[in-house]
C-alpha positions as CSV (number, residue, x, y, z in Angstrom):
1,M,141.7,45.1,60.8
2,A,140.8,48.6,62.0
3,L,143.2,50.6,64.2
4,G,141.3,53.7,64.9
5,R,143.6,56.6,65.4
6,P,146.9,55.4,66.7
7,R,149.5,58.1,67.4
8,A,152.4,58.8,69.7
9,A,151.9,61.6,72.3
10,G,154.2,64.6,71.8
11,R,156.7,63.5,74.4
12,D,156.8,60.0,72.9
13,Q,157.5,61.2,69.4
14,G,160.9,60.3,68.1
15,C,161.4,57.4,70.6
16,G,160.5,54.6,68.1
17,V,157.0,53.9,69.3
18,G,155.4,54.8,66.0
19,G,158.0,52.9,64.0
20,A,157.4,49.8,66.1
21,L,153.6,50.0,65.6
22,F,154.1,50.6,61.9
23,D,156.3,47.5,61.6
24,Q,153.7,45.4,63.3
25,V,150.9,46.6,61.1
26,T,152.9,46.0,57.9
27,A,153.9,42.5,59.0
28,Q,150.2,41.6,59.7
29,L,148.8,43.2,56.6
30,S,150.9,41.5,54.0
31,E,148.7,42.5,51.1
32,G,149.0,46.2,51.8
33,F,146.8,48.8,53.4
34,W,145.8,52.5,53.3
35,L,145.4,55.3,55.8
36,R,144.4,58.9,56.1
37,T,146.1,61.8,57.9
38,Q,145.5,65.5,58.0
39,A,146.9,67.0,54.9
40,E,148.7,69.7,56.9
41,N,150.3,67.1,59.3
42,H,153.7,67.2,57.5
43,R,155.4,65.3,60.3
44,A,153.1,62.3,59.9
45,R,153.3,62.5,56.1
46,R,157.1,62.4,56.2
47,F,156.9,59.5,58.6
48,Y,154.7,57.5,56.2
49,E,156.8,58.4,53.1
50,R,160.0,57.4,54.8
51,R,158.5,54.0,55.3
52,G,157.6,53.5,51.7
53,M,154.0,54.6,51.6
54,M,152.8,56.5,48.5
55,L,150.4,59.5,48.5
56,D,147.3,58.3,46.6
57,H,145.2,61.5,46.7
58,I,144.0,64.4,48.8
59,E,140.3,64.4,49.8
60,G,137.9,66.7,51.5
61,E,137.4,70.4,51.5
62,T,139.8,73.2,52.2
63,G,140.5,73.3,55.9
64,V,139.6,69.6,56.5
65,E,141.7,68.0,53.8
66,R,143.0,64.5,54.3
67,A,146.0,62.9,52.6
68,V,145.3,59.3,51.7
69,Y,148.4,57.0,51.6
70,V,148.7,53.5,50.4
71,M,151.2,50.7,51.0
72,R,151.1,48.1,48.3
73,R,152.8,44.9,49.0
74,S,153.6,42.1,46.5
75,T,151.9,38.8,47.1
C-alpha cells in the first residue's frame, strides 16, 4: 500500500484528521510499516513518536535530511 504524501493543511492541523488517518493505516497494515518525513519537521516527528513509531535512522545530505520511522507490530 502506498499513500504518497498525506498531510493535513495548516488550518486542519490539531483537528484529529491526521490521527484518524494514522489509525486507519495502522489498522490495515497489521505487520507494521515505515515512513519518511523531513528531519527538521519537528511537529510531524512528535506526532509519529506519540503514536508509538520509533526513529530508525536519518538519511540524506545536510539540508535535505529525512527521518525514517518504523512501526513494528506483533503478528
